[in-house]
DOTOR-349786 format. One record per residue: residue in one letter; x, y, z of N, C-alpha, C, O, CB in turn. Coordinates in nm, 4 decimals. Glycine has a CB too. Example, Ala and Ser with C-alpha at 12.3 -4.5 7.8 and 13.67 -1.06 7.14 Angstrom:
BEGIN
+--------+----------+----------+----------+----------+----------+----------+----------+----------+----------+----------+----------+----------+----------+----------+----------+
: residu :   n.east :  n.north :     n.up :  ca.east : ca.north :    ca.up :   c.east :  c.north :     c.up :   o.east :  o.north :     o.up :  cb.east : cb.north :    cb.up :
+--------+----------+----------+----------+----------+----------+----------+----------+----------+----------+----------+----------+----------+----------+----------+----------+
:      A :   1.3190 :  -0.5690 :   0.7800 :   1.2300 :  -0.4500 :   0.7800 :   1.3200 :  -0.3300 :   0.7800 :   1.4236 :  -0.3319 :   0.8465 :   1.1308 :  -0.4473 :   0.9046 :
:      S :   1.2850 :  -0.2250 :   0.7080 :   1.3670 :  -0.1060 :   0.7140 :   1.2900 :   0.0030 :   0.7870 :   1.3409 :   0.1138 :   0.8039 :   1.4084 :  -0.0598 :   0.5725 :
+--------+----------+----------+----------+----------+----------+----------+----------+----------+----------+----------+----------+----------+----------+----------+----------+
***
This chain:
BEGIN
+--------+----------+----------+----------+----------+----------+----------+----------+----------+----------+----------+----------+----------+----------+----------+----------+
: residu :   n.east :  n.north :     n.up :  ca.east : ca.north :    ca.up :   c.east :  c.north :     c.up :   o.east :  o.north :     o.up :  cb.east : cb.north :    cb.up :
+--------+----------+----------+----------+----------+----------+----------+----------+----------+----------+----------+----------+----------+----------+----------+----------+
:      M :  -1.2014 : -14.5661 :  11.8585 :  -1.2805 : -14.4646 :  11.9245 :  -1.2096 : -14.3294 :  11.9196 :  -1.2722 : -14.2240 :  11.9093 :  -1.3089 : -14.5050 :  12.0690 :
:      R :  -1.0785 : -14.3364 :  11.9271 :  -1.0010 : -14.2123 :  11.9158 :  -1.0216 : -14.1500 :  11.7786 :  -1.0282 : -14.0277 :  11.7659 :  -0.8506 : -14.2388 :  11.9406 :
:      I :  -1.0318 : -14.2339 :  11.6756 :  -1.0553 : -14.1842 :  11.5398 :  -1.1860 : -14.1053 :  11.5357 :  -1.1924 : -13.9991 :  11.4737 :  -1.0593 : -14.3016 :  11.4378 :
:      F :  -1.2902 : -14.1567 :  11.6017 :  -1.4182 : -14.0855 :  11.6055 :  -1.4027 : -13.9517 :  11.6783 :  -1.4493 : -13.8479 :  11.6312 :  -1.5265 : -14.1720 :  11.6745 :
:      D :  -1.3363 : -13.9567 :  11.7940 :  -1.3205 : -13.8351 :  11.8748 :  -1.2410 : -13.7268 :  11.8022 :  -1.2675 : -13.6078 :  11.8193 :  -1.2522 : -13.8687 :  12.0064 :
:      E :  -1.1434 : -13.7682 :  11.7211 :  -1.0555 : -13.6716 :  11.6555 :  -1.1037 : -13.6270 :  11.5182 :  -1.0460 : -13.5358 :  11.4591 :  -0.9193 : -13.7297 :  11.6425 :
:      N :  -1.2087 : -13.6900 :  11.4670 :  -1.2593 : -13.6555 :  11.3342 :  -1.3694 : -13.5497 :  11.3473 :  -1.4734 : -13.5761 :  11.4076 :  -1.3130 : -13.7821 :  11.2609 :
:      P :  -1.3474 : -13.4312 :  11.2917 :  -1.4485 : -13.3244 :  11.3043 :  -1.5790 : -13.3561 :  11.2322 :  -1.6805 : -13.2921 :  11.2598 :  -1.3929 : -13.1946 :  11.2506 :
:      N :  -1.5794 : -13.4529 :  11.1406 :  -1.7018 : -13.4890 :  11.0692 :  -1.7901 : -13.5857 :  11.1481 :  -1.9058 : -13.6075 :  11.1121 :  -1.6669 : -13.5503 :  10.9355 :
:      V :  -1.7364 : -13.6431 :  11.2547 :  -1.8164 : -13.7318 :  11.3397 :  -1.8885 : -13.6448 :  11.4424 :  -1.8261 : -13.5812 :  11.5274 :  -1.7266 : -13.8414 :  11.4102 :
:      I :  -2.0182 : -13.6438 :  11.4326 :  -2.0994 : -13.5594 :  11.5200 :  -2.1194 : -13.6260 :  11.6559 :  -2.1055 : -13.5626 :  11.7605 :  -2.2354 : -13.5297 :  11.4547 :
:      R :  -2.1521 : -13.7541 :  11.6522 :  -2.1660 : -13.8310 :  11.7766 :  -2.1494 : -13.9788 :  11.7455 :  -2.1687 : -14.0226 :  11.6321 :  -2.3038 : -13.8043 :  11.8448 :
:      W :  -2.1130 : -14.0555 :  11.8492 :  -2.0993 : -14.1987 :  11.8321 :  -2.1340 : -14.2695 :  11.9620 :  -2.1269 : -14.2110 :  12.0701 :  -1.9572 : -14.2349 :  11.7867 :
:      A :  -2.1714 : -14.3957 :  11.9500 :  -2.2040 : -14.4785 :  12.0652 :  -2.1521 : -14.6188 :  12.0392 :  -2.1422 : -14.6625 :  11.9245 :  -2.3574 : -14.4797 :  12.0930 :
:      S :  -2.1192 : -14.6882 :  12.1459 :  -2.0656 : -14.8233 :  12.1356 :  -2.1648 : -14.9234 :  12.1952 :  -2.2075 : -14.9097 :  12.3099 :  -1.9285 : -14.8332 :  12.2069 :
:      E :  -2.2004 : -15.0236 :  12.1158 :  -2.2891 : -15.1329 :  12.1570 :  -2.4159 : -15.0828 :  12.2259 :  -2.4542 : -15.1321 :  12.3319 :  -2.2150 : -15.2272 :  12.2498 :
:      E :  -2.4794 : -14.9849 :  12.1642 :  -2.5979 : -14.9214 :  12.2220 :  -2.7298 : -14.9820 :  12.1749 :  -2.8345 : -14.9550 :  12.2337 :  -2.5968 : -14.7754 :  12.1895 :
:      M :  -2.7262 : -15.0629 :  12.0705 :  -2.8506 : -15.1140 :  12.0139 :  -2.8478 : -15.2668 :  12.0109 :  -2.7475 : -15.3279 :  11.9743 :  -2.8733 : -15.0574 :  11.8719 :
:      A :  -2.9601 : -15.3267 :  12.0502 :  -2.9745 : -15.4723 :  12.0423 :  -3.0576 : -15.5061 :  11.9191 :  -3.1678 : -15.4543 :  11.9009 :  -3.0408 : -15.5301 :  12.1721 :
:      I :  -3.0037 : -15.5930 :  11.8353 :  -3.0730 : -15.6346 :  11.7134 :  -3.1024 : -15.7843 :  11.7247 :  -3.0096 : -15.8645 :  11.7355 :  -2.9872 : -15.6026 :  11.5847 :
:      P :  -3.2299 : -15.8228 :  11.7224 :  -3.2616 : -15.9653 :  11.7293 :  -3.2269 : -16.0354 :  11.5978 :  -3.2444 : -15.9800 :  11.4893 :  -3.4102 : -15.9855 :  11.7625 :
:      Y :  -3.1775 : -16.1583 :  11.6104 :  -3.1488 : -16.2395 :  11.4921 :  -3.1695 : -16.3864 :  11.5274 :  -3.1671 : -16.4248 :  11.6443 :  -3.0032 : -16.2145 :  11.4402 :
:      L :  -3.1895 : -16.4666 :  11.4252 :  -3.2052 : -16.6108 :  11.4421 :  -3.0739 : -16.6776 :  11.4061 :  -3.0250 : -16.6636 :  11.2940 :  -3.3219 : -16.6663 :  11.3546 :
:      S :  -3.0169 : -16.7499 :  11.5010 :  -2.8903 : -16.8189 :  11.4754 :  -2.9144 : -16.9402 :  11.3861 :  -3.0012 : -17.0223 :  11.4157 :  -2.8231 : -16.8619 :  11.6082 :
:      P :  -2.8388 : -16.9523 :  11.2776 :  -2.8530 : -17.0700 :  11.1923 :  -2.7901 : -17.1943 :  11.2558 :  -2.8106 : -17.3058 :  11.2078 :  -2.7898 : -17.0437 :  11.0561 :
:      V :  -2.7147 : -17.1753 :  11.3621 :  -2.6460 : -17.2876 :  11.4276 :  -2.7373 : -17.3569 :  11.5278 :  -2.7540 : -17.4787 :  11.5228 :  -2.5184 : -17.2389 :  11.4981 :
:      D :  -2.7974 : -17.2786 :  11.6202 :  -2.8821 : -17.3420 :  11.7222 :  -3.0319 : -17.3166 :  11.7005 :  -3.1156 : -17.3628 :  11.7780 :  -2.8421 : -17.2921 :  11.8598 :
:      K :  -3.0641 : -17.2417 :  11.5929 :  -3.2040 : -17.2127 :  11.5560 :  -3.2787 : -17.1366 :  11.6655 :  -3.4011 : -17.1460 :  11.6753 :  -3.2780 : -17.3427 :  11.5253 :
:      K :  -3.2053 : -17.0612 :  11.7478 :  -3.2664 : -16.9814 :  11.8538 :  -3.2481 : -16.8332 :  11.8251 :  -3.1607 : -16.7924 :  11.7486 :  -3.2062 : -17.0174 :  11.9908 :
:      R :  -3.3343 : -16.7532 :  11.8898 :  -3.3227 : -16.6083 :  11.8773 :  -3.2169 : -16.5586 :  11.9748 :  -3.2082 : -16.6034 :  12.0891 :  -3.4593 : -16.5385 :  11.9034 :
:      H :  -3.1373 : -16.4648 :  11.9259 :  -3.0320 : -16.4031 :  12.0060 :  -3.0356 : -16.2534 :  11.9803 :  -3.1102 : -16.2057 :  11.8948 :  -2.8912 : -16.4632 :  11.9723 :
:      K :  -2.9541 : -16.1799 :  12.0552 :  -2.9404 : -16.0358 :  12.0333 :  -2.7984 : -16.0053 :  11.9892 :  -2.7015 : -16.0569 :  12.0451 :  -2.9764 : -15.9559 :  12.1614 :
:      Y :  -2.7883 : -15.9219 :  11.8898 :  -2.6601 : -15.8772 :  11.8366 :  -2.6434 : -15.7302 :  11.8716 :  -2.7338 : -15.6496 :  11.8496 :  -2.6511 : -15.8999 :  11.6819 :
:      F :  -2.5279 : -15.6962 :  11.9260 :  -2.4963 : -15.5582 :  11.9620 :  -2.3851 : -15.5089 :  11.8695 :  -2.2682 : -15.5400 :  11.8924 :  -2.4539 : -15.5469 :  12.1127 :
:      P :  -2.4195 : -15.4320 :  11.7650 :  -2.3152 : -15.3826 :  11.6742 :  -2.2154 : -15.2962 :  11.7508 :  -2.2491 : -15.2328 :  11.8507 :  -2.3778 : -15.3018 :  11.5576 :
:      D :  -2.0926 : -15.2954 :  11.7017 :  -1.9858 : -15.2255 :  11.7723 :  -2.0116 : -15.0757 :  11.7879 :  -1.9940 : -15.0210 :  11.8967 :  -1.8559 : -15.2465 :  11.7003 :
:      F :  -2.0527 : -15.0094 :  11.6806 :  -2.0700 : -14.8643 :  11.6867 :  -2.1880 : -14.8184 :  11.6027 :  -2.2226 : -14.8785 :  11.5010 :  -1.9433 : -14.7940 :  11.6403 :
:      I :  -2.2483 : -14.7099 :  11.6491 :  -2.3422 : -14.6338 :  11.5677 :  -2.2877 : -14.4919 :  11.5700 :  -2.2658 : -14.4340 :  11.6765 :  -2.4933 : -14.6427 :  11.6220 :
:      I :  -2.2659 : -14.4366 :  11.4508 :  -2.2102 : -14.3011 :  11.4437 :  -2.2976 : -14.2134 :  11.3564 :  -2.3613 : -14.2600 :  11.2619 :  -2.0659 : -14.3035 :  11.3894 :
:      E :  -2.2993 : -14.0862 :  11.3897 :  -2.3595 : -13.9844 :  11.3048 :  -2.2435 : -13.9053 :  11.2481 :  -2.1594 : -13.8545 :  11.3222 :  -2.4619 : -13.8921 :  11.3838 :
:      V :  -2.2395 : -13.8951 :  11.1163 :  -2.1252 : -13.8330 :  11.0511 :  -2.1711 : -13.7410 :  10.9383 :  -2.2720 : -13.7662 :  10.8725 :  -2.0296 : -13.9400 :  10.9972 :
:      K :  -2.0953 : -13.6350 :  10.9178 :  -2.1197 : -13.5478 :  10.8035 :  -2.0422 : -13.6081 :  10.6873 :  -1.9200 : -13.6209 :  10.6944 :  -2.0763 : -13.3975 :  10.8323 :
:      N :  -2.1130 : -13.6458 :  10.5790 :  -2.0455 : -13.7096 :  10.4657 :  -1.9806 : -13.6060 :  10.3739 :  -1.9817 : -13.4864 :  10.4031 :  -2.1448 : -13.7951 :  10.3862 :
:      K :  -1.9244 : -13.6531 :  10.2633 :  -1.8495 : -13.5647 :  10.1721 :  -1.9353 : -13.4559 :  10.1088 :  -1.8845 : -13.3509 :  10.0693 :  -1.7857 : -13.6466 :  10.0628 :
:      T :  -2.0655 : -13.4814 :  10.0993 :  -2.1545 : -13.3800 :  10.0422 :  -2.2105 : -13.2864 :  10.1484 :  -2.2891 : -13.1970 :  10.1173 :  -2.2686 : -13.4467 :   9.9678 :
:      G :  -2.1703 : -13.3067 :  10.2743 :  -2.2151 : -13.2208 :  10.3824 :  -2.3428 : -13.2673 :  10.4502 :  -2.3894 : -13.2053 :  10.5458 :  -2.2347 : -13.0842 :  10.3311 :
:      E :  -2.3996 : -13.3777 :  10.4001 :  -2.5212 : -13.4318 :  10.4611 :  -2.4841 : -13.5149 :  10.5840 :  -2.3762 : -13.5736 :  10.5913 :  -2.6012 : -13.5178 :  10.3587 :
:      I :  -2.5756 : -13.5180 :  10.6791 :  -2.5534 : -13.5987 :  10.7988 :  -2.6151 : -13.7360 :  10.7749 :  -2.7317 : -13.7473 :  10.7369 :  -2.6143 : -13.5304 :  10.9265 :
:      E :  -2.5353 : -13.8401 :  10.7979 :  -2.5850 : -13.9764 :  10.7825 :  -2.5483 : -14.0577 :  10.9061 :  -2.4512 : -14.0290 :  10.9760 :  -2.5275 : -14.0424 :  10.6544 :
:      T :  -2.6286 : -14.1588 :  10.9301 :  -2.6030 : -14.2493 :  11.0409 :  -2.5483 : -14.3795 :  10.9845 :  -2.5991 : -14.4336 :  10.8863 :  -2.7318 : -14.2740 :  11.1249 :
:      Q :  -2.4442 : -14.4277 :  11.0490 :  -2.3810 : -14.5521 :  11.0073 :  -2.3727 : -14.6472 :  11.1262 :  -2.3415 : -14.6068 :  11.2382 :  -2.2403 : -14.5255 :  10.9484 :
:      M :  -2.4010 : -14.7734 :  11.0995 :  -2.3817 : -14.8784 :  11.1978 :  -2.2543 : -14.9511 :  11.1547 :  -2.2424 : -14.9943 :  11.0401 :  -2.5076 : -14.9766 :  11.2071 :
:      L :  -2.1600 : -14.9640 :  11.2471 :  -2.0302 : -15.0219 :  11.2127 :  -2.0011 : -15.1459 :  11.2957 :  -2.0277 : -15.1502 :  11.4158 :  -1.9194 : -14.9190 :  11.2323 :
:      E :  -1.9465 : -15.2454 :  11.2298 :  -1.8960 : -15.3651 :  11.2956 :  -1.7482 : -15.3744 :  11.2632 :  -1.7092 : -15.3614 :  11.1472 :  -1.9735 : -15.4942 :  11.2501 :
:      V :  -1.6658 : -15.3968 :  11.3640 :  -1.5207 : -15.4088 :  11.3455 :  -1.4834 : -15.5550 :  11.3669 :  -1.5089 : -15.6116 :  11.4732 :  -1.4412 : -15.3143 :  11.4444 :
:      K :  -1.4232 : -15.6153 :  11.2658 :  -1.3849 : -15.7565 :  11.2712 :  -1.2542 : -15.7771 :  11.1969 :  -1.2260 : -15.7050 :  11.1012 :  -1.4957 : -15.8464 :  11.2116 :
:      P :  -1.1733 : -15.8746 :  11.2390 :  -1.0586 : -15.9134 :  11.1572 :  -1.1097 : -15.9638 :  11.0214 :  -1.2145 : -16.0280 :  11.0139 :  -0.9725 : -16.0233 :  11.2294 :
:      A :  -1.0362 : -15.9347 :  10.9165 :  -1.0793 : -15.9713 :  10.7804 :  -1.1091 : -16.1200 :  10.7677 :  -1.2005 : -16.1584 :  10.6949 :  -0.9724 : -15.9322 :  10.6790 :
:      K :  -1.0336 : -16.2039 :  10.8372 :  -1.0538 : -16.3487 :  10.8226 :  -1.1926 : -16.3926 :  10.8703 :  -1.2425 : -16.4964 :  10.8269 :  -0.9463 : -16.4246 :  10.9003 :
:      Y :  -1.2557 : -16.3141 :  10.9596 :  -1.3894 : -16.3499 :  11.0070 :  -1.4994 : -16.3053 :  10.9119 :  -1.6162 : -16.3377 :  10.9333 :  -1.4133 : -16.2900 :  11.1430 :
:      T :  -1.4643 : -16.2321 :  10.8083 :  -1.5636 : -16.1878 :  10.7111 :  -1.5673 : -16.2800 :  10.5892 :  -1.6476 : -16.2602 :  10.4981 :  -1.5343 : -16.0444 :  10.6674 :
:      Q :  -1.4809 : -16.3795 :  10.5882 :  -1.4710 : -16.4733 :  10.4760 :  -1.5087 : -16.6142 :  10.5213 :  -1.4778 : -16.6549 :  10.6333 :  -1.3281 : -16.4723 :  10.4165 :
:      S :  -1.5744 : -16.6863 :  10.4346 :  -1.6078 : -16.8248 :  10.4655 :  -1.4784 : -16.9052 :  10.4798 :  -1.3899 : -16.8951 :  10.3948 :  -1.6998 : -16.8862 :  10.3552 :
:      P :  -1.4665 : -16.9853 :  10.5871 :  -1.3421 : -17.0625 :  10.6032 :  -1.3278 : -17.1668 :  10.4929 :  -1.4258 : -17.2269 :  10.4489 :  -1.3385 : -17.1313 :  10.7412 :
:      K :  -1.2046 : -17.1867 :  10.4498 :  -1.1780 : -17.2863 :  10.3454 :  -1.1881 : -17.4262 :  10.4051 :  -1.1327 : -17.4544 :  10.5113 :  -1.0376 : -17.2641 :  10.2814 :
:      K :  -1.2591 : -17.5121 :  10.3353 :  -1.2809 : -17.6479 :  10.3844 :  -1.1508 : -17.7283 :  10.3732 :  -1.0965 : -17.7432 :  10.2638 :  -1.3953 : -17.7175 :  10.3053 :
:      P :  -1.1012 : -17.7796 :  10.4856 :  -0.9776 : -17.8584 :  10.4815 :  -1.0055 : -18.0016 :  10.4328 :  -1.1205 : -18.0436 :  10.4204 :  -0.9114 : -17.8615 :  10.6214 :
:      K :  -0.8984 : -18.0737 :  10.4062 :  -0.9145 : -18.2138 :  10.3636 :  -0.9809 : -18.2958 :  10.4746 :  -1.0648 : -18.3821 :  10.4486 :  -0.7769 : -18.2760 :  10.3259 :
:      R :  -0.9416 : -18.2668 :  10.5976 :  -0.9960 : -18.3367 :  10.7128 :  -1.0749 : -18.2349 :  10.7968 :  -1.0222 : -18.1307 :  10.8358 :  -0.8817 : -18.4050 :  10.7972 :
:      I :  -1.2010 : -18.2672 :  10.8235 :  -1.2850 : -18.1768 :  10.9024 :  -1.2403 : -18.1821 :  11.0485 :  -1.2416 : -18.2872 :  11.1126 :  -1.4362 : -18.2147 :  10.8892 :
:      T :  -1.2010 : -18.0659 :  11.0982 :  -1.1532 : -18.0577 :  11.2361 :  -1.2525 : -17.9778 :  11.3211 :  -1.3411 : -17.9101 :  11.2689 :  -1.0122 : -17.9927 :  11.2414 :
:      K :  -1.2355 : -17.9875 :  11.4511 :  -1.3186 : -17.9105 :  11.5428 :  -1.2986 : -17.7605 :  11.5178 :  -1.3932 : -17.6819 :  11.5228 :  -1.2853 : -17.9463 :  11.6901 :
:      R :  -1.1744 : -17.7236 :  11.4909 :  -1.1440 : -17.5825 :  11.4640 :  -1.2204 : -17.5325 :  11.3408 :  -1.2785 : -17.4239 :  11.3427 :  -0.9919 : -17.5633 :  11.4436 :
:      F :  -1.2197 : -17.6126 :  11.2343 :  -1.2923 : -17.5740 :  11.1133 :  -1.4420 : -17.5593 :  11.1423 :  -1.5044 : -17.4627 :  11.0987 :  -1.2694 : -17.6778 :  11.0014 :
:      L :  -1.4991 : -17.6543 :  11.2154 :  -1.6417 : -17.6486 :  11.2478 :  -1.6743 : -17.5235 :  11.3287 :  -1.7766 : -17.4593 :  11.3049 :  -1.6842 : -17.7740 :  11.3253 :
:      N :  -1.5887 : -17.4885 :  11.4236 :  -1.6092 : -17.3666 :  11.5025 :  -1.6015 : -17.2428 :  11.4141 :  -1.6840 : -17.1523 :  11.4272 :  -1.5052 : -17.3572 :  11.6154 :
:      E :  -1.5028 : -17.2377 :  11.3237 :  -1.4892 : -17.1240 :  11.2335 :  -1.6090 : -17.1139 :  11.1402 :  -1.6583 : -17.0043 :  11.1134 :  -1.3603 : -17.1353 :  11.1526 :
:      A :  -1.6557 : -17.2278 :  11.0907 :  -1.7713 : -17.2288 :  11.0005 :  -1.8971 : -17.1807 :  11.0732 :  -1.9752 : -17.1031 :  11.0182 :  -1.7938 : -17.3704 :  10.9432 :
:      N :  -1.9160 : -17.2268 :  11.1960 :  -2.0322 : -17.1832 :  11.2746 :  -2.0253 : -17.0343 :  11.3051 :  -2.1262 : -16.9642 :  11.2965 :  -2.0415 : -17.2628 :  11.4054 :
:      T :  -1.9070 : -16.9855 :  11.3408 :  -1.8889 : -16.8426 :  11.3680 :  -1.9220 : -16.7608 :  11.2447 :  -1.9888 : -16.6579 :  11.2544 :  -1.7450 : -16.8133 :  11.4140 :
:      Y :  -1.8759 : -16.8056 :  11.1288 :  -1.9043 : -16.7358 :  11.0041 :  -2.0550 : -16.7313 :  10.9779 :  -2.1087 : -16.6265 :  10.9418 :  -1.8316 : -16.8038 :  10.8870 :
:      L :  -2.1230 : -16.8444 :  10.9961 :  -2.2677 : -16.8493 :  10.9729 :  -2.3430 : -16.7560 :  11.0678 :  -2.4352 : -16.6859 :  11.0264 :  -2.3190 : -16.9928 :  10.9891 :
:      V :  -2.3037 : -16.7555 :  11.1938 :  -2.3685 : -16.6675 :  11.2917 :  -2.3432 : -16.5213 :  11.2558 :  -2.4348 : -16.4391 :  11.2608 :  -2.3170 : -16.6974 :  11.4350 :
:      N :  -2.2188 : -16.4889 :  11.2196 :  -2.1875 : -16.3512 :  11.1801 :  -2.2723 : -16.3085 :  11.0611 :  -2.3225 : -16.1961 :  11.0583 :  -2.0383 : -16.3373 :  11.1463 :
:      Q :  -2.2887 : -16.3952 :  10.9643 :  -2.3707 : -16.3623 :  10.8475 :  -2.5145 : -16.3325 :  10.8886 :  -2.5758 : -16.2392 :  10.8367 :  -2.3676 : -16.4773 :  10.7456 :
:      A :  -2.5687 : -16.4115 :  10.9819 :  -2.7056 : -16.3884 :  11.0293 :  -2.7148 : -16.2543 :  11.1026 :  -2.8113 : -16.1800 :  11.0845 :  -2.7513 : -16.5037 :  11.1222 :
:      K :  -2.6152 : -16.2236 :  11.1849 :  -2.6135 : -16.0956 :  11.2570 :  -2.6105 : -15.9798 :  11.1582 :  -2.6864 : -15.8838 :  11.1714 :  -2.4916 : -16.0877 :  11.3525 :
:      W :  -2.5229 : -15.9895 :  11.0599 :  -2.5045 : -15.8795 :  10.9658 :  -2.6252 : -15.8617 :  10.8748 :  -2.6569 : -15.7497 :  10.8351 :  -2.3803 : -15.9025 :  10.8823 :
:      E :  -2.6921 : -15.9706 :  10.8419 :  -2.8144 : -15.9595 :  10.7620 :  -2.9229 : -15.8875 :  10.8432 :  -2.9949 : -15.8030 :  10.7901 :  -2.8641 : -16.1005 :  10.7170 :
:      A :  -2.9338 : -15.9211 :  10.9707 :  -3.0303 : -15.8537 :  11.0574 :  -2.9962 : -15.7046 :  11.0694 :  -3.0852 : -15.6196 :  11.0664 :  -3.0329 : -15.9200 :  11.1973 :
:      A :  -2.8673 : -15.6739 :  11.0831 :  -2.8239 : -15.5337 :  11.0920 :  -2.8555 : -15.4592 :  10.9623 :  -2.9025 : -15.3455 :  10.9659 :  -2.6723 : -15.5254 :  11.1226 :
:      E :  -2.8300 : -15.5224 :  10.8484 :  -2.8623 : -15.4613 :  10.7179 :  -3.0110 : -15.4280 :  10.7099 :  -3.0484 : -15.3206 :  10.6628 :  -2.8228 : -15.5562 :  10.6015 :
:      N :  -3.0954 : -15.5200 :  10.7560 :  -3.2402 : -15.4978 :  10.7516 :  -3.2809 : -15.3794 :  10.8387 :  -3.3614 : -15.2960 :  10.7970 :  -3.3147 : -15.6238 :  10.7968 :
:      V :  -3.2250 : -15.3719 :  10.9601 :  -3.2552 : -15.2591 :  11.0489 :  -3.2103 : -15.1285 :  10.9840 :  -3.2847 : -15.0305 :  10.9822 :  -3.1863 : -15.2774 :  11.1869 :
:      C :  -3.0890 : -15.1279 :  10.9311 :  -3.0362 : -15.0060 :  10.8686 :  -3.1198 : -14.9645 :  10.7483 :  -3.1475 : -14.8460 :  10.7295 :  -2.8907 : -15.0267 :  10.8259 :
:      H :  -3.1593 : -15.0599 :  10.6686 :  -3.2418 : -15.0293 :  10.5518 :  -3.3723 : -14.9609 :  10.5943 :  -3.4146 : -14.8623 :  10.5339 :  -3.2723 : -15.1582 :  10.4720 :
:      K :  -3.4349 : -15.0148 :  10.6989 :  -3.5613 : -14.9576 :  10.7470 :  -3.5431 : -14.8164 :  10.8021 :  -3.6325 : -14.7327 :  10.7899 :  -3.6219 : -15.0472 :  10.8546 :
:      K :  -3.4272 : -14.7899 :  10.8626 :  -3.4020 : -14.6599 :  10.9252 :  -3.3357 : -14.5598 :  10.8306 :  -3.3229 : -14.4420 :  10.8641 :  -3.3154 : -14.6783 :  11.0473 :
:      G :  -3.2933 : -14.6062 :  10.7123 :  -3.2226 : -14.5176 :  10.6202 :  -3.0771 : -14.4975 :  10.6601 :  -3.0159 : -14.3970 :  10.6239 :  -3.2926 : -14.3836 :  10.6131 :
:      W :  -3.0216 : -14.5922 :  10.7343 :  -2.8821 : -14.5876 :  10.7777 :  -2.7971 : -14.6715 :  10.6838 :  -2.8488 : -14.7416 :  10.5968 :  -2.8675 : -14.6374 :  10.9236 :
:      K :  -2.6668 : -14.6635 :  10.7026 :  -2.5727 : -14.7479 :  10.6290 :  -2.5094 : -14.8462 :  10.7264 :  -2.4799 : -14.8112 :  10.8406 :  -2.4635 : -14.6621 :  10.5574 :
:      F :  -2.4886 : -14.9694 :  10.6809 :  -2.4201 : -15.0705 :  10.7617 :  -2.2866 : -15.0998 :  10.6961 :  -2.2796 : -15.1254 :  10.5759 :  -2.5057 : -15.2010 :  10.7761 :
:      K :  -2.1803 : -15.0960 :  10.7757 :  -2.0468 : -15.1220 :  10.7237 :  -1.9719 : -15.2162 :  10.8169 :  -1.9826 : -15.2075 :  10.9392 :  -1.9686 : -14.9907 :  10.7056 :
:      I :  -1.8965 : -15.3056 :  10.7562 :  -1.8054 : -15.3916 :  10.8307 :  -1.6650 : -15.3404 :  10.8036 :  -1.6209 : -15.3343 :  10.6888 :  -1.8209 : -15.5436 :  10.7900 :
:      L :  -1.5960 : -15.3039 :  10.9094 :  -1.4599 : -15.2530 :  10.8970 :  -1.3610 : -15.3582 :  10.9441 :  -1.3776 : -15.4176 :  11.0506 :  -1.4425 : -15.1225 :  10.9772 :
:      T :  -1.2578 : -15.3805 :  10.8636 :  -1.1502 : -15.4720 :  10.9002 :  -1.0212 : -15.3920 :  10.9112 :  -1.0201 : -15.2706 :  10.8908 :  -1.1359 : -15.5880 :  10.7960 :
:      E :  -0.9143 : -15.4601 :  10.9431 :  -0.7845 : -15.3929 :  10.9515 :  -0.7481 : -15.3272 :  10.8178 :  -0.6732 : -15.2295 :  10.8148 :  -0.6749 : -15.4933 :  10.9931 :
:      K :  -0.8008 : -15.3805 :  10.7083 :  -0.7727 : -15.3227 :  10.5767 :  -0.8309 : -15.1827 :  10.5646 :  -0.7644 : -15.0912 :  10.5161 :  -0.8286 : -15.4122 :  10.4660 :
:      E :  -0.9560 : -15.1660 :  10.6091 :  -1.0191 : -15.0342 :  10.6025 :  -0.9626 : -14.9392 :  10.7084 :  -0.9457 : -14.8201 :  10.6825 :  -1.1704 : -15.0475 :  10.6198 :
:      I :  -0.9340 : -14.9914 :  10.8255 :  -0.8898 : -14.9058 :  10.9362 :  -0.7441 : -14.8638 :  10.9197 :  -0.7104 : -14.7465 :  10.9358 :  -0.9082 : -14.9781 :  11.0697 :
:      Y :  -0.6584 : -14.9601 :  10.8877 :  -0.5150 : -14.9318 :  10.8818 :  -0.4584 : -14.9317 :  10.7404 :  -0.3404 : -14.9023 :  10.7215 :  -0.4408 : -15.0320 :  10.9640 :
:      G :  -0.5411 : -14.9643 :  10.6403 :  -0.4937 : -14.9666 :  10.5025 :  -0.4046 : -15.0852 :  10.4714 :  -0.3248 : -15.0801 :  10.3779 :  -0.4200 : -14.8407 :  10.4725 :
:      K :  -0.4175 : -15.1926 :  10.5494 :  -0.3322 : -15.3107 :  10.5269 :  -0.4062 : -15.4153 :  10.4480 :  -0.3510 : -15.5215 :  10.4193 :  -0.2844 : -15.3701 :  10.6597 :
+--------+----------+----------+----------+----------+----------+----------+----------+----------+----------+----------+----------+----------+----------+----------+----------+
***
């Protein structure tokens, strides 16, 4: 959030301001997803664009590797990954309709690691 406040190209930002409905592939029920941030930013060409941002550790953006023995931990990680994919697909659809961009930021993008 400090990055947004200190960046002169960020015009405004909000945290968890929008509810996006999605269908969970795990329980087959409708839920609401609240993306981490929506920002209005002046891009490199000087145009103002709106971006929806989700901040996650990189490991949550990758499908978990199937172990030799299926554990409860693996099942939880697999379910989390599936739910995240459903949330992000719903966010992509909303952004596409609004002409916004959807981005997932990890420690790699934020800190360059």
